[in-house]
Backbone as numpy.savetxt, mean C-alpha at the origin, in Angstrom:
# Nx Ny Nz CAx CAy CAz Cx Cy Cz
18.24 -32.29 5.32 18.24 -30.99 4.67 17.28 -30.99 3.47
17.37 -32.05 2.67 16.50 -32.14 1.49 15.04 -32.25 1.90
14.80 -32.98 3.01 13.42 -33.11 3.49 12.87 -31.77 3.95
13.70 -30.95 4.59 13.24 -29.64 5.05 12.93 -28.74 3.86
13.78 -28.80 2.83 13.53 -27.99 1.63 12.24 -28.43 0.96
12.05 -29.75 0.88 10.82 -30.27 0.26 9.59 -29.85 1.04
9.67 -29.93 2.38 8.54 -29.52 3.20 8.26 -28.03 3.05
9.34 -27.24 2.92 9.16 -25.80 2.74 8.45 -25.47 1.44
8.89 -26.11 0.35 8.23 -25.90 -0.94 6.81 -26.43 -0.94
6.61 -27.57 -0.29 5.27 -28.15 -0.21 4.32 -27.21 0.54
4.80 -26.64 1.64 3.98 -25.70 2.39 3.69 -24.44 1.60
4.68 -23.97 0.81 4.49 -22.77 -0.01 3.42 -23.00 -1.08
3.50 -24.16 -1.76 2.51 -24.47 -2.78 1.11 -24.65 -2.17
1.07 -25.27 -0.99 -0.23 -25.47 -0.33 -0.86 -24.12 0.04
-0.06 -23.19 0.56 -0.60 -21.88 0.92 -0.99 -21.09 -0.32
-0.21 -21.24 -1.40 -0.57 -20.57 -2.66 -1.92 -21.06 -3.16
-2.15 -22.37 -3.06 -3.45 -22.91 -3.46 -4.58 -22.38 -2.60
-4.33 -22.27 -1.29 -5.35 -21.72 -0.39 -5.64 -20.26 -0.71
-4.63 -19.51 -1.09 -4.84 -18.12 -1.45 -5.65 -17.99 -2.73
-5.41 -18.89 -3.68 -6.21 -18.88 -4.91 -7.68 -19.19 -4.61
-7.91 -20.14 -3.73 -9.29 -20.46 -3.33 -9.94 -19.27 -2.64
-9.16 -18.61 -1.78 -9.67 -17.43 -1.07 -9.96 -16.30 -2.06
-9.10 -16.14 -3.07 -9.32 -15.11 -4.09 -10.57 -15.42 -4.90
-10.78 -16.69 -5.23 -11.99 -17.06 -5.96 -13.24 -16.76 -5.14
-13.18 -17.04 -3.84 -14.31 -16.72 -2.97 -14.55 -15.22 -2.90
-13.46 -14.43 -2.90 -13.61 -12.97 -2.90 -14.30 -12.49 -4.17
-13.85 -12.98 -5.32 -14.45 -12.56 -6.60 -15.92 -12.97 -6.67
-16.24 -14.16 -6.21 -17.62 -14.64 -6.24 -18.52 -13.77 -5.37
-18.05 -13.40 -4.19 -18.84 -12.57 -3.29 -18.85 -11.10 -3.69
-17.88 -10.72 -4.52 -17.83 -9.33 -4.97 -19.03 -8.97 -5.82
-19.51 -9.93 -6.60 -20.60 -9.67 -7.53 -21.95 -10.17 -7.03
-22.01 -10.61 -5.79 -23.30 -11.01 -5.23 -24.11 -9.79 -4.82
-25.42 -9.86 -4.91 -26.25 -8.71 -4.48 -26.17 -8.50 -2.97
-26.54 -7.31 -2.56 -26.54 -6.98 -1.14 -25.20 -6.48 -0.63
-24.49 -5.73 -1.47 -23.19 -5.21 -1.06 -23.33 -4.30 0.16
-22.43 -4.42 1.11 -22.49 -3.67 2.37 -21.83 -2.30 2.21
-22.61 -1.34 1.68 -22.05 -0.01 1.41 -21.66 0.71 2.70
-22.46 0.58 3.74 -22.14 1.27 4.99 -20.84 0.76 5.59
-20.60 -0.55 5.53 -19.36 -1.11 6.03 -18.19 -0.70 5.15
-18.42 -0.62 3.84 -17.37 -0.18 2.92 -16.93 1.25 3.24
-17.90 2.14 3.47 -17.59 3.53 3.81 -16.84 3.59 5.15
-17.26 2.78 6.10 -16.58 2.76 7.40 -15.14 2.28 7.27
-14.93 1.28 6.44 -13.58 0.79 6.23 -12.71 1.80 5.49
-13.30 2.56 4.57 -12.56 3.63 3.91 -12.10 4.67 4.94
-12.97 4.96 5.89 -12.61 5.89 6.96 -11.50 5.31 7.83
-11.62 4.03 8.18 -10.63 3.40 9.05 -9.28 3.29 8.37
-9.27 2.88 7.10 -8.00 2.65 6.41 -7.43 3.91 5.78
-8.29 4.85 5.41 -7.83 6.06 4.74 -7.61 7.23 5.67
-8.67 7.71 6.25 -8.59 8.91 7.08 -7.68 8.70 8.29
-7.78 7.56 8.93 -6.97 7.31 10.13 -5.51 7.01 9.81
-5.20 6.82 8.54 -3.80 6.59 8.15 -3.17 7.84 7.55
-3.97 8.88 7.32 -3.46 10.06 6.62 -2.36 10.76 7.41
-2.53 10.91 8.72 -1.54 11.62 9.52 -0.18 10.95 9.45
-0.16 9.63 9.60 1.10 8.89 9.55 1.73 8.97 8.17
0.92 8.76 7.13 1.43 8.80 5.75 1.91 10.20 5.40
1.11 11.22 5.74 1.47 12.59 5.40 2.73 13.05 6.10
2.85 12.74 7.39 4.05 13.14 8.13 5.29 12.47 7.57
5.19 11.18 7.28 6.33 10.45 6.73 6.72 10.99 5.36
5.73 11.25 4.50 6.00 11.75 3.16 6.66 13.13 3.22
6.17 14.00 4.09 6.75 15.34 4.21 8.21 15.26 4.65
8.49 14.43 5.64 9.87 14.30 6.12 10.76 13.68 5.04
10.24 12.68 4.30 11.02 12.07 3.24 11.37 13.09 2.16
10.42 13.93 1.77 10.69 14.97 0.78 11.71 15.97 1.29
11.58 16.34 2.55 12.52 17.28 3.17 13.95 16.72 3.18
14.08 15.50 3.64 15.41 14.87 3.74 15.99 14.62 2.35
15.16 14.18 1.42 15.65 13.90 0.07 16.19 15.17 -0.58
15.48 16.29 -0.41 15.96 17.55 -0.98 17.27 17.99 -0.34
17.38 17.82 0.97 18.61 18.20 1.66 19.78 17.32 1.21
19.50 16.07 0.89 20.56 15.16 0.44 20.95 15.42 -1.01
19.99 15.76 -1.85 20.26 15.95 -3.27 20.92 17.29 -3.58
20.56 18.30 -2.83 21.02 19.64 -3.17 22.54 19.78 -3.23
23.31 19.31 -2.23 24.77 19.46 -2.33 25.36 18.79 -3.56
24.84 17.62 -3.94 25.36 16.92 -5.11 25.07 17.71 -6.39
23.86 18.26 -6.50 23.51 19.02 -7.69 24.25 20.35 -7.75
24.43 21.00 -6.61 25.17 22.26 -6.57 26.61 22.05 -7.03
27.19 20.90 -6.66 28.55 20.60 -7.08 28.72 20.55 -8.58
27.65 20.19 -9.30 27.70 20.16 -10.76 27.09 21.42 -11.38
26.71 22.37 -10.54 26.08 23.58 -11.05 24.69 23.33 -11.61
24.01 22.30 -11.09 22.69 21.93 -11.61 21.64 22.01 -10.52
21.78 22.99 -9.62 20.81 23.10 -8.53 19.42 23.46 -9.01
19.32 24.01 -10.24 18.00 24.33 -10.79 17.21 23.07 -11.14
17.91 21.93 -11.22 17.24 20.67 -11.54 16.69 19.97 -10.30
16.84 20.59 -9.14 16.38 19.95 -7.91 14.87 19.68 -7.91
14.01 20.63 -8.30 12.56 20.32 -8.35 12.24 19.15 -9.27
12.90 19.10 -10.43 12.68 17.98 -11.36 13.11 16.65 -10.75
14.27 16.65 -10.09 14.76 15.41 -9.47 13.82 14.95 -8.36
13.33 15.89 -7.57 12.40 15.54 -6.51 11.10 14.99 -7.06
10.56 15.65 -8.09 9.29 15.20 -8.68 9.42 13.80 -9.26
10.53 13.56 -9.98 10.74 12.23 -10.58 10.83 11.15 -9.51
11.65 11.38 -8.50 11.90 10.34 -7.50 10.70 10.12 -6.59
10.03 11.19 -6.18 8.91 11.05 -5.25 7.69 10.48 -5.94
7.30 11.04 -7.07 6.05 10.63 -7.73 6.17 9.24 -8.35
7.31 8.94 -8.96 7.44 7.69 -9.69 7.79 6.50 -8.80
8.51 6.72 -7.70 8.98 5.56 -6.95 8.85 5.70 -5.44
9.45 6.73 -4.86 9.51 6.81 -3.40 8.12 6.96 -2.79
7.31 7.86 -3.35 5.97 8.08 -2.81 5.11 6.83 -2.77
4.92 6.15 -3.92 4.09 4.94 -3.91 4.62 3.83 -3.01
5.92 3.58 -3.05 6.47 2.45 -2.29 6.46 2.74 -0.79
6.89 3.93 -0.39 6.91 4.26 1.03 5.51 4.27 1.60
4.56 4.85 0.87 3.17 4.86 1.33 2.63 3.44 1.47
2.92 2.59 0.50 2.43 1.21 0.56 3.06 0.45 1.72
4.34 0.67 1.99 4.99 -0.02 3.11 4.39 0.43 4.43
4.13 1.73 4.55 3.50 2.24 5.78 2.11 1.62 5.95
1.35 1.58 4.86 0.00 1.00 4.92 0.05 -0.49 5.22
1.07 -1.17 4.71 1.21 -2.60 5.02 1.44 -2.79 6.50
2.27 -1.92 7.10 2.54 -2.04 8.52 1.35 -1.68 9.39
0.57 -0.72 8.96 -0.54 -0.26 9.78 -1.85 -0.97 9.44
-2.19 -1.01 8.16 -3.51 -1.51 7.74 -3.53 -3.03 7.68
-2.54 -3.63 7.01 -2.54 -5.09 6.87 -2.46 -5.78 8.23
-1.62 -5.25 9.10 -1.51 -5.85 10.43 -2.80 -5.67 11.22
-3.44 -4.50 11.07 -4.71 -4.27 11.78 -5.81 -5.19 11.30
-5.91 -5.35 9.97 -6.93 -6.25 9.43 -6.66 -7.69 9.85
-5.39 -8.12 9.76 -5.05 -9.48 10.16 -5.36 -9.75 11.62
-5.02 -8.80 12.49 -5.30 -8.98 13.92 -6.80 -8.95 14.20
-7.53 -8.05 13.53 -8.97 -7.93 13.78 -9.72 -9.19 13.35
-9.46 -9.64 12.11 -10.15 -10.84 11.63 -9.66 -12.08 12.36
-8.38 -12.12 12.70 -7.87 -13.25 13.47 -8.53 -13.35 14.83
-8.73 -12.22 15.46 -9.43 -12.22 16.76 -10.88 -12.67 16.61
-11.52 -12.23 15.54 -12.91 -12.65 15.30 -12.97 -14.15 15.00
-11.95 -14.65 14.31 -11.93 -16.09 14.02 -11.73 -16.91 15.28
-10.82 -16.46 16.14 -10.52 -17.20 17.38 -11.71 -17.20 18.32
-12.38 -16.07 18.43 -13.53 -15.96 19.34 -14.83 -16.46 18.71
-14.73 -17.05 17.50 -15.86 -17.68 16.80 -16.96 -16.68 16.41
-16.60 -15.42 16.27 -17.57 -14.44 15.80 -17.92 -14.66 14.34
-16.94 -15.09 13.55 -17.21 -15.37 12.14 -18.16 -16.56 12.01
-17.96 -17.59 12.82 -18.87 -18.73 12.82 -20.28 -18.31 13.22
-20.37 -17.39 14.18 -21.68 -16.91 14.62 -22.39 -16.15 13.50
-21.63 -15.41 12.70 -22.22 -14.70 11.56 -22.78 -15.68 10.55
-22.05 -16.76 10.28 -22.53 -17.77 9.33 -23.79 -18.45 9.85
-23.83 -18.75 11.15 -24.99 -19.41 11.73 -26.22 -18.50 11.66
-26.00 -17.20 11.85 -27.13 -16.25 11.84 -27.61 -15.92 10.43
-26.97 -16.47 9.42 -27.41 -16.25 8.04 -26.69 -15.13 7.32
-25.76 -14.45 7.99 -24.99 -13.39 7.35 -23.88 -13.99 6.49
-23.34 -13.16 5.61 -22.26 -13.60 4.73 -20.97 -12.92 5.20
-20.15 -13.59 6.01 -18.95 -12.93 6.57 -17.94 -12.54 5.50
-17.84 -13.33 4.43 -16.90 -12.97 3.37 -17.28 -11.65 2.72
-18.55 -11.48 2.45 -18.99 -10.24 1.81 -18.90 -9.06 2.77
-19.23 -9.28 4.03 -19.25 -8.19 5.00 -17.86 -7.83 5.50
-17.02 -8.83 5.75 -15.72 -8.58 6.37 -14.59 -8.47 5.36
-14.61 -9.31 4.34 -13.47 -9.41 3.42 -13.60 -8.47 2.24
-14.73 -8.55 1.53 -14.90 -7.76 0.31 -14.80 -6.27 0.61
-15.45 -5.83 1.67 -15.44 -4.40 1.99 -14.04 -3.91 2.34
-13.27 -4.71 3.06 -11.93 -4.29 3.46 -10.98 -4.27 2.27
-11.06 -5.26 1.41 -10.17 -5.28 0.25 -10.48 -4.12 -0.69
-11.75 -3.87 -0.94 -12.11 -2.75 -1.81 -11.72 -1.42 -1.18
-11.85 -1.30 0.14 -11.50 -0.05 0.81 -10.00 0.24 0.67
-9.16 -0.75 0.87 -7.73 -0.53 0.72 -7.36 -0.28 -0.74
-8.05 -0.94 -1.67 -7.78 -0.72 -3.09 -8.09 0.71 -3.50
-9.10 1.31 -2.89 -9.48 2.68 -3.21 -8.63 3.70 -2.44
-8.37 3.44 -1.17 -7.76 4.45 -0.31 -6.25 4.53 -0.45
-5.56 3.44 -0.72 -4.10 3.50 -0.85 -3.67 4.41 -2.00
-4.29 4.34 -3.21 -3.93 5.32 -4.24 -4.19 6.76 -3.82
-5.29 7.01 -3.12 -5.57 8.38 -2.66 -4.54 8.83 -1.63
-4.17 7.95 -0.72 -3.13 8.28 0.26 -1.80 8.55 -0.43
-1.53 7.81 -1.50 -0.28 8.03 -2.24 -0.26 9.40 -2.90
-1.39 9.79 -3.51 -1.46 11.12 -4.12 -1.23 12.22 -3.09
-1.88 12.10 -1.94 -1.69 13.09 -0.89 -0.26 13.06 -0.37
0.31 11.86 -0.25 1.69 11.74 0.20 2.66 12.36 -0.79
2.40 12.22 -2.09 3.25 12.85 -3.10 3.25 14.36 -2.96
2.07 14.93 -2.79 1.97 16.39 -2.64 2.72 16.87 -1.40
2.52 16.18 -0.29 3.20 16.58 0.94 4.71 16.33 0.86
5.11 15.29 0.13 6.54 15.07 -0.07 7.17 16.20 -0.86
6.48 16.67 -1.91 6.99 17.81 -2.67 6.98 19.08 -1.83
6.00 19.22 -0.94 5.99 20.36 -0.02 7.20 20.31 0.92
7.56 19.12 1.37 8.76 18.98 2.18 10.01 19.39 1.43
10.08 19.03 0.14 11.20 19.46 -0.69 11.23 20.97 -0.85
10.06 21.58 -0.99 9.98 23.05 -1.10 10.51 23.72 0.16
10.14 23.20 1.32 10.63 23.76 2.58 12.14 23.61 2.67
12.69 22.47 2.26 14.13 22.24 2.32 14.88 23.20 1.40
14.35 23.44 0.21 15.00 24.36 -0.72 15.04 25.77 -0.16
13.94 26.17 0.49 13.86 27.53 1.01 14.64 27.73 2.30
15.25 26.68 2.81 16.13 26.85 3.97 17.40 27.59 3.57
17.93 27.29 2.38 19.19 27.88 1.93 19.00 28.91 0.83
17.84 28.89 0.15 17.60 29.84 -0.92 16.12 30.19 -0.94
15.76 31.12 -1.79 14.38 31.58 -1.86 13.80 31.22 -3.22
12.80 30.36 -3.21 12.09 29.96 -4.43 10.60 30.08 -4.14
9.88 30.69 -5.06 8.44 30.85 -4.86 7.74 29.52 -5.02
6.64 29.37 -4.30 5.88 28.13 -4.37 5.36 27.88 -5.77
4.93 28.93 -6.45 4.40 28.82 -7.82 5.48 28.30 -8.78
6.67 28.89 -8.71 7.76 28.46 -9.59 8.18 27.03 -9.29
8.25 26.69 -8.02 8.67 25.35 -7.63 7.73 24.29 -8.18
6.43 24.47 -7.98 5.48 23.46 -8.45 5.35 23.47 -9.97
5.56 24.61 -10.60 5.58 24.63 -12.06 6.71 23.76 -12.61
7.88 23.85 -11.98 9.01 23.02 -12.40 8.75 21.55 -12.13
8.11 21.26 -10.99 7.80 19.86 -10.66 6.82 19.26 -11.65
5.77 20.01 -11.97 4.75 19.52 -12.90 5.31 19.39 -14.31
6.15 20.36 -14.71 6.74 20.31 -16.05 7.67 19.11 -16.21
8.22 18.62 -15.11 9.14 17.49 -15.17 8.44 16.16 -15.35
7.12 16.13 -15.16 6.37 14.88 -15.21 5.53 14.83 -16.47
5.36 13.63 -16.99 4.50 13.40 -18.15 3.46 12.34 -17.80
2.52 12.16 -18.70 1.48 11.17 -18.46 2.06 9.77 -18.35
3.10 9.49 -19.11 3.74 8.16 -19.06 4.46 7.94 -17.74
4.76 9.01 -17.01 5.34 8.87 -15.67 4.26 8.63 -14.63
3.13 9.32 -14.77 2.09 9.27 -13.75 1.27 7.98 -13.81
0.97 7.50 -15.02 0.08 6.35 -15.16 0.64 5.08 -14.51
1.89 4.65 -14.80 2.39 3.45 -14.12 2.45 3.60 -12.61
2.82 4.81 -12.14 2.89 5.03 -10.69 1.52 4.90 -10.04
0.49 5.38 -10.73 -0.87 5.29 -10.18 -1.40 3.86 -10.25
-1.11 3.17 -11.34 -1.62 1.81 -11.51 -1.05 0.88 -10.44
0.23 1.02 -10.15 0.82 0.10 -9.17 0.31 0.36 -7.76
-0.13 1.61 -7.47 -0.72 1.85 -6.15 -2.04 1.11 -5.99
-2.77 0.93 -7.09 -4.02 0.15 -7.03 -3.70 -1.30 -6.66
-2.68 -1.86 -7.29 -2.26 -3.23 -6.95 -1.73 -3.30 -5.52
-1.01 -2.28 -5.10 -0.52 -2.25 -3.73 -1.69 -2.31 -2.74
-2.70 -1.46 -3.00 -3.85 -1.43 -2.10 -4.59 -2.76 -2.06
-4.74 -3.40 -3.23 -5.41 -4.69 -3.26 -4.63 -5.74 -2.50
-3.33 -5.78 -2.68 -2.49 -6.78 -2.00 -2.53 -6.57 -0.50
-2.46 -5.32 -0.05 -2.49 -5.04 1.38 -3.79 -5.55 2.00
-4.93 -5.25 1.36 -6.21 -5.72 1.88 -6.37 -7.22 1.78
-5.96 -7.79 0.65 -6.14 -9.22 0.43 -5.30 -10.05 1.40
-4.02 -9.69 1.55 -3.14 -10.45 2.45 -3.61 -10.31 3.89
-3.99 -9.10 4.30 -4.47 -8.91 5.66 -5.72 -9.74 5.94
-6.66 -9.73 4.99 -7.89 -10.51 5.18 -7.61 -12.00 5.16
-6.75 -12.44 4.25 -6.46 -13.88 4.16 -5.79 -14.39 5.43
-4.79 -13.67 5.91 -4.08 -14.12 7.10 -4.99 -14.14 8.32
-5.85 -13.14 8.45 -6.74 -13.11 9.60 -7.89 -14.09 9.49
-8.48 -14.21 8.31 -9.66 -15.06 8.12 -9.33 -16.54 8.22
-8.09 -16.90 7.88 -7.72 -18.33 7.88 -6.90 -18.72 9.10
-6.75 -17.83 10.07 -5.99 -18.18 11.28 -6.77 -19.19 12.11
-6.09 -20.20 12.63 -6.81 -21.27 13.34 -5.94 -21.97 14.38
-5.05 -21.23 15.04 -4.16 -21.86 16.03 -4.35 -21.29 17.43
-5.55 -20.89 17.74 -5.79 -20.35 19.07 -5.44 -18.89 19.17
-5.30 -18.41 20.40 -5.06 -16.99 20.61 -3.73 -16.52 20.04
-2.73 -17.39 19.99 -1.44 -16.98 19.45 -1.52 -16.68 17.96
-2.55 -17.18 17.28 -2.67 -16.96 15.85 -3.00 -15.51 15.52
-3.53 -14.75 16.48 -3.83 -13.34 16.23 -2.54 -12.57 15.97
-1.55 -12.77 16.82 -0.26 -12.13 16.61 0.44 -12.64 15.36
0.34 -13.94 15.12 0.96 -14.51 13.92 0.31 -13.96 12.66
-1.01 -13.80 12.68 -1.71 -13.27 11.52 -1.28 -11.84 11.23
-1.18 -11.02 12.27 -0.76 -9.62 12.08 0.67 -9.54 11.56
1.56 -10.33 12.15 2.97 -10.29 11.75 3.17 -10.81 10.34
2.57 -11.96 10.03 2.75 -12.54 8.69 2.08 -11.69 7.62
1.01 -10.98 7.97 0.36 -10.09 7.00 1.28 -8.96 6.59
2.00 -8.38 7.56 2.94 -7.30 7.24 4.08 -7.81 6.37
4.64 -8.96 6.73 5.77 -9.50 5.98 5.37 -9.85 4.56
4.26 -10.57 4.41 3.83 -11.00 3.08 3.42 -9.81 2.21
2.69 -8.86 2.79 2.26 -7.68 2.02 3.46 -6.85 1.58
4.44 -6.67 2.46 5.64 -5.90 2.10 6.41 -6.58 0.98
6.53 -7.90 1.04 7.23 -8.64 -0.01 6.51 -8.48 -1.35
5.18 -8.63 -1.32 4.41 -8.49 -2.56 4.49 -7.08 -3.13
4.60 -6.08 -2.27 4.72 -4.69 -2.75 5.99 -4.54 -3.59
7.10 -5.08 -3.11 8.34 -4.97 -3.87 8.30 -5.79 -5.16
7.66 -6.95 -5.11 7.54 -7.77 -6.32 6.69 -7.06 -7.36
5.55 -6.53 -6.96 4.67 -5.81 -7.89 5.36 -4.58 -8.44
6.09 -3.86 -7.59 6.81 -2.67 -8.04 7.81 -3.02 -9.13
8.57 -4.08 -8.93 9.55 -4.50 -9.93 8.87 -4.89 -11.24
7.76 -5.61 -11.15 7.05 -6.05 -12.36 6.48 -4.86 -13.12
5.81 -3.94 -12.41 5.19 -2.79 -13.07 6.24 -1.90 -13.72
7.36 -1.68 -13.04 8.42 -0.85 -13.61 8.97 -1.50 -14.88
9.20 -2.80 -14.84 9.74 -3.48 -16.01 8.76 -3.44 -17.18
7.49 -3.73 -16.90 6.48 -3.73 -17.96 6.30 -2.34 -18.54
6.25 -1.31 -17.68 6.08 0.06 -18.17 7.28 0.50 -19.01
8.48 0.08 -18.64 9.67 0.42 -19.44 9.62 -0.23 -20.82
9.13 -1.48 -20.86 9.01 -2.17 -22.16 7.97 -1.48 -23.04
6.83 -1.11 -22.46 5.75 -0.50 -23.24 6.11 0.90 -23.69
6.68 1.70 -22.79 6.94 3.11 -23.09 8.17 3.27 -23.98
9.20 2.47 -23.66 10.47 2.67 -24.40 10.71 1.58 -25.44
């Protein structure tokens, strides 16, 4: 039992060291000349535009369901007028960023891990190195930067659609104008609420891209490693999302309050 625990910790430290080396290689290639702008734009399209439908639909349904769940409780206390404020607080500060990041981890991180893992297994990455290309700059840097940029944008769009879902749910049982509803939502939020929520989405996007690229780029166990890379990328990225969320919330509470 002790030997298994020791081997587990030893493997964890070894992988952490490999991730640090991979991160150093990413930073070094980030500032090298010859940045692949066309590939970066293509990856923004792949990770952002092609994920919008899934993120938007999920966010709208989450806002709809959350409003339907909150309304009876608030009506019982005679505080149904606080429903827009409650929705804005919960969606913008926590539910929107985390749900969007989890969806992106399942879709984007697994896709990147499987794609790079397949390229690694079929020796396409080795062929790029032999031909004089820089696979880290072309494959890794562009994907990590694309997810770092697009996940915050997807979160903003998801927040808006989530609030729209709440508006639809409210108007099922009562009549509230769209102008009044969004005025109440905006009035409920302050800059100190928006900034931490936006900052953590940047970290979410970076982690999703970094973990996906690391798992795919370092896979080396044959064809089965493609599936392992995709699966482990989702698990690791999801875990890091919750860890980062807890850290950012704690730090922001200390600074603000």
